[in-house]
C-alpha positions in Angstrom: 37.1 5.7 -103.4 39.7 4.5 -100.8 40.5 7.1 -98.1 44.0 5.9 -97.8 46.6 8.5 -98.9 48.3 6.5 -101.5 51.1 8.8 -101.9 52.5 7.4 -98.4 53.1 4.0 -100.4 55.1 5.3 -103.2 59.0 4.7 -102.7 61.0 7.8 -104.4 64.7 7.8 -104.7 67.4 9.7 -106.7 70.5 7.9 -108.2 73.5 9.1 -110.1 74.1 6.1 -112.4 77.5 6.0 -114.5 75.7 4.9 -117.8 74.4 6.7 -120.8 70.8 7.4 -120.8 70.4 5.3 -124.0 71.6 2.5 -122.2 69.7 2.8 -119.1 66.5 1.3 -120.4 67.9 -2.4 -121.3 70.2 -2.3 -118.2 67.4 -1.8 -115.7 65.3 -4.3 -117.7 68.3 -6.8 -117.4 68.3 -6.2 -113.9 64.6 -6.8 -113.2 64.8 -10.0 -115.2 67.5 -11.2 -113.2 65.9 -10.9 -109.7 65.0 -14.7 -109.7 68.9 -15.8 -109.9 68.8 -16.9 -106.6 66.3 -19.6 -107.2 68.9 -21.0 -109.3 71.2 -21.9 -106.5 68.7 -24.7 -105.4 70.8 -27.8 -105.7 68.1 -29.9 -107.5 68.9 -30.3 -111.3 65.2 -30.7 -112.1 64.6 -27.5 -110.6 67.4 -25.8 -112.2 66.1 -27.2 -115.6 62.8 -25.8 -114.9 64.1 -22.5 -114.1 66.2 -22.4 -117.4 63.1 -23.4 -119.3 61.4 -20.2 -117.8 63.9 -17.8 -119.2 62.0 -17.3 -122.3 59.0 -15.8 -120.1 59.4 -12.4 -119.2 59.2 -11.5 -115.5 58.6 -7.9 -116.1 57.3 -5.8 -119.2 58.4 -2.2 -120.4 54.9 -0.6 -120.5 56.4 2.9 -121.7 59.6 3.9 -122.9 61.0 7.1 -124.1 64.4 8.4 -124.7 64.9 9.6 -121.0 62.5 7.7 -118.8 60.7 4.3 -118.7 58.0 2.3 -116.9 58.2 -1.3 -116.1 55.6 -3.5 -114.4 55.7 -7.1 -113.4 54.5 -9.6 -115.7 51.1 -10.5 -113.8 50.7 -13.7 -116.2 54.3 -14.7 -115.6 53.7 -14.5 -111.9 50.3 -16.0 -111.7 51.5 -18.9 -113.9 54.4 -19.4 -111.6 52.5 -19.4 -108.5 50.1 -22.1 -109.8 53.3 -24.3 -111.0 55.1 -23.5 -107.6 52.0 -25.1 -105.8 52.1 -28.3 -107.7 56.2 -28.7 -106.9 59.1 -28.5 -109.2 60.0 -32.2 -109.4 57.6 -32.9 -112.2 58.6 -32.1 -115.6 55.2 -32.4 -116.7 54.5 -29.3 -115.0 56.7 -27.5 -117.6 54.0 -28.2 -120.1 51.5 -26.2 -118.0 53.2 -23.2 -117.8 52.0 -22.2 -121.2 48.3 -23.5 -120.2 48.3 -21.3 -117.3 49.1 -18.5 -119.4 46.5 -19.3 -121.9 44.1 -19.2 -118.8 45.2 -16.1 -117.4 44.8 -14.5 -120.9 41.2 -15.8 -120.6 40.5 -13.6 -117.5 43.6 -11.2 -116.5 41.3 -9.0 -114.3 40.2 -12.0 -112.1 43.6 -13.5 -112.1 45.8 -10.7 -111.4 43.3 -9.9 -108.7 44.2 -13.2 -107.1 47.8 -12.7 -107.7 47.7 -9.4 -105.5 45.6 -11.0 -103.0 48.3 -14.1 -102.6 51.2 -11.9 -102.4 52.8 -10.0 -99.7 52.1 -6.4 -99.3 55.7 -5.4 -99.8 56.3 -6.9 -103.3 57.4 -4.3 -105.9 54.9 -4.4 -108.8 56.4 -1.2 -111.0 59.3 0.7 -111.5 59.5 4.1 -113.1 62.6 6.4 -113.7 63.0 9.8 -115.4 66.6 11.0 -116.2 66.8 14.4 -114.7 70.4 15.6 -116.0 73.0 13.8 -118.2 76.6 14.5 -117.7 79.9 13.2 -117.9 79.5 11.1 -114.6 76.6 9.6 -116.2 72.5 10.0 -115.4 71.0 11.6 -112.4 67.7 9.8 -112.3 64.3 10.0 -110.4 63.0 6.7 -109.7 59.9 5.7 -108.1 58.2 2.0 -107.4 54.9 1.0 -105.8 54.2 -1.7 -103.7 51.6 -4.6 -104.3 49.9 -3.0 -101.1 49.1 0.3 -103.3 47.7 -1.8 -106.1 45.2 -3.9 -103.5 43.9 -0.6 -101.9 43.6 1.0 -105.5 41.7 -1.9 -106.8 39.4 -2.4 -103.8 41.2 -5.5 -102.5 42.2 -4.2 -99.4 40.2 -1.3 -97.5 41.8 -0.7 -94.0 45.5 -0.2 -93.7 47.5 1.4 -91.0 50.5 3.6 -91.0 53.0 1.1 -90.1 52.1 -1.3 -92.8 52.1 1.1 -95.3 55.6 2.5 -93.8 57.0 -1.1 -94.2 55.6 -1.7 -97.7 57.4 1.7 -99.1 60.5 0.9 -97.4 60.5 -2.6 -98.8 60.3 -0.7 -102.3 62.8 1.6 -101.4 65.4 -1.1 -100.6 64.2 -2.4 -103.9 65.1 0.5 -106.0 68.7 0.9 -104.3 69.2 -3.2 -105.3 68.4 -2.1 -109.0 70.3 1.2 -109.4 73.1 0.9 -106.8 73.6 -3.1 -106.2 72.8 -3.8 -109.9 73.8 -0.7 -112.1 76.9 0.6 -109.9 75.0 3.8 -109.2 75.0 6.0 -106.1 71.9 7.3 -104.2 71.5 10.8 -103.9 69.8 12.1 -100.7 66.9 14.5 -101.0 67.2 17.4 -98.3 65.5 15.9 -95.6 63.0 18.0 -93.2 63.7 18.7 -90.1 63.1 15.9 -87.8 61.0 16.3 -84.5 62.8 15.4 -81.4 61.8 16.8 -78.3 63.1 16.4 -74.8 60.1 16.3 -72.2 60.1 16.1 -68.4 58.0 15.1 -65.5 58.7 16.7 -62.0 56.8 18.8 -59.3 56.2 21.7 -61.6 55.7 20.0 -65.0 54.0 17.2 -66.3 54.9 17.4 -70.0 55.5 13.6 -70.4 52.0 12.9 -69.2 50.4 15.6 -71.3 52.2 14.1 -74.4 51.0 10.7 -73.7 47.4 11.6 -73.5 47.9 13.6 -76.5 49.4 10.5 -78.4 46.5 8.3 -77.3 43.8 10.8 -78.4 45.2 11.1 -81.9 46.0 7.3 -82.3 44.4 5.7 -85.4 46.0 2.2 -85.8 48.4 1.0 -83.2 49.6 1.4 -79.5 52.4 -0.5 -78.2 53.5 0.0 -74.5 56.8 -1.2 -72.8 57.0 -1.0 -69.1 54.5 -1.3 -66.1 51.0 0.0 -66.8 48.9 1.7 -64.2 45.4 3.0 -64.4 45.8 6.4 -65.8 45.7 5.4 -69.6 43.1 2.7 -69.3 40.2 4.8 -70.1 41.7 6.0 -73.3 42.7 2.3 -74.3 39.1 1.4 -73.6 37.8 3.7 -76.3 40.8 2.9 -78.7 39.9 -1.0 -78.2 36.3 -0.2 -79.2 37.7 1.7 -82.2 39.5 -1.4 -83.5 43.1 0.0 -82.7 45.9 -2.6 -82.0 46.9 -2.3 -78.4 49.8 -4.6 -77.1 52.0 -4.2 -74.1 55.4 -5.8 -73.2 54.9 -5.4 -69.1 55.7 -6.9 -65.8 53.8 -8.6 -63.3 53.0 -6.5 -60.2 54.7 -9.2 -57.9 58.0 -8.5 -59.7 58.1 -4.9 -58.0 60.6 -5.0 -55.2 58.9 -2.1 -53.3 55.3 -2.4 -52.1 53.0 -2.8 -55.0 50.9 0.3 -55.5 47.2 -0.3 -55.8 47.3 1.6 -59.1 49.7 -1.1 -60.7 47.7 -4.0 -59.1 44.5 -2.8 -60.5 46.3 -1.6 -63.8 47.7 -5.2 -64.8 44.5 -6.8 -64.0 42.2 -4.4 -66.1 44.7 -4.4 -68.9 44.4 -8.1 -69.3 40.4 -7.7 -69.2 40.8 -4.6 -71.9 43.2 -6.2 -74.3 43.3 -9.8 -73.5 46.3 -12.3 -72.7 47.2 -12.5 -76.5 48.0 -8.7 -76.5 50.3 -9.2 -73.3 53.6 -10.0 -72.9 55.7 -10.5 -69.7 59.5 -9.8 -69.6 61.3 -9.8 -66.3 64.3 -8.5 -68.0 62.8 -5.4 -69.6 64.2 -2.1 -68.3 63.2 -0.1 -71.2 60.2 2.3 -71.1 58.5 3.4 -74.2 55.3 4.2 -76.0 54.9 3.8 -79.8 51.7 5.1 -81.3 51.4 5.0 -85.0 54.3 6.7 -86.6 55.3 8.3 -83.1 57.4 7.2 -80.3 58.0 8.4 -76.7 60.9 6.8 -75.1 62.3 7.4 -71.7 62.4 6.7 -68.0 58.8 6.6 -67.1 56.4 3.9 -66.6 52.6 4.1 -67.3 51.3 4.4 -64.2 50.3 7.0 -61.6 54.0 7.0 -59.9 55.4 8.3 -63.1 52.6 10.0 -64.9 51.2 12.1 -61.7 53.7 11.7 -58.9 56.7 13.5 -57.7 59.1 11.4 -59.5 61.5 13.3 -62.0 61.0 11.4 -65.5 62.7 12.0 -68.7 61.5 11.3 -72.0 62.6 11.8 -75.7 59.5 12.5 -78.1 60.3 11.6 -81.8 58.6 11.0 -85.2 61.8 10.2 -87.1 60.7 7.4 -89.2 63.8 5.3 -89.0 63.7 5.5 -85.3 60.0 4.8 -84.8 60.3 1.8 -87.2 63.3 0.0 -85.3 61.5 0.6 -82.2 58.4 -1.2 -83.8 60.5 -3.8 -85.1 62.4 -4.3 -81.7 59.1 -4.5 -79.7 57.7 -7.0 -82.2 61.1 -9.2 -81.8 60.5 -9.4 -77.8 56.7 -9.8 -78.0 55.6 -13.1 -76.7 51.8 -13.5 -75.8 50.8 -14.8 -72.5 47.8 -16.4 -74.2 
């Protein structure tokens, strides 16, 4: 059984939808069936004809329906067949005849082919949708909706074993956006935010009397399990921890500077830090950005954003440094996305 906490992958939302509960099942089904509409905008007549032909096939299936709830899943046979057809191109009209052949093949070995489909999809693809009407009134239905990404099914079926928090978070948030597309964009509903837990934000300082930033950095690295992303000069202070994390297969990347970019005399800590960092993580995990002035450390689902470099001058010297520590999901995700955007490996 997987040790991954699968509950972290489930997207959960609440919506007030201006329809009666008796209409909701069909309206949701119509929305799910129409999500390939953007493919019809392709300008090739034969491709449009192909998609029109595919309308007789179910993209989603209602596996459980009751008066005030329903569960839908993607039709694995349809998507597996489409994948096979798309690999061979849209232009050949004979491919339309292969759809039924593919579906017949799928039915002969559902378990194997559904696994093949999952392995070849992105981790973020929604594979089901479930809703329950909590309250129905004059303004419509208040619904609780959930959705699982394909990553959930991959792990649950033993097709994927290791998974870091960042990947799980991205998969869940993609499914949250999917739920919004269905219930807000498609059905004209309104999202009802749940009461959020207090977000952890903390102001930390390093000065002559305290080194709270340094202590927090040490704590973050000690508890790292999947990913460490660094912005700024890197000295020797963190190298022992980084070596240990590298041995544990934790991803370590840095957007940093070459020591010669320093205007002042270059401290030995920075010189040794850069060369040792290259040795520990390799050039493919290091990016040089002379324009970078931001300083940050992102570890799994936590971030430290401030004025400090990861060298002795900032972490154990007499400089006064400020930093904000946060576990806010959106902030950490945006910081990680920005890091990935500017990262350009040396090697």
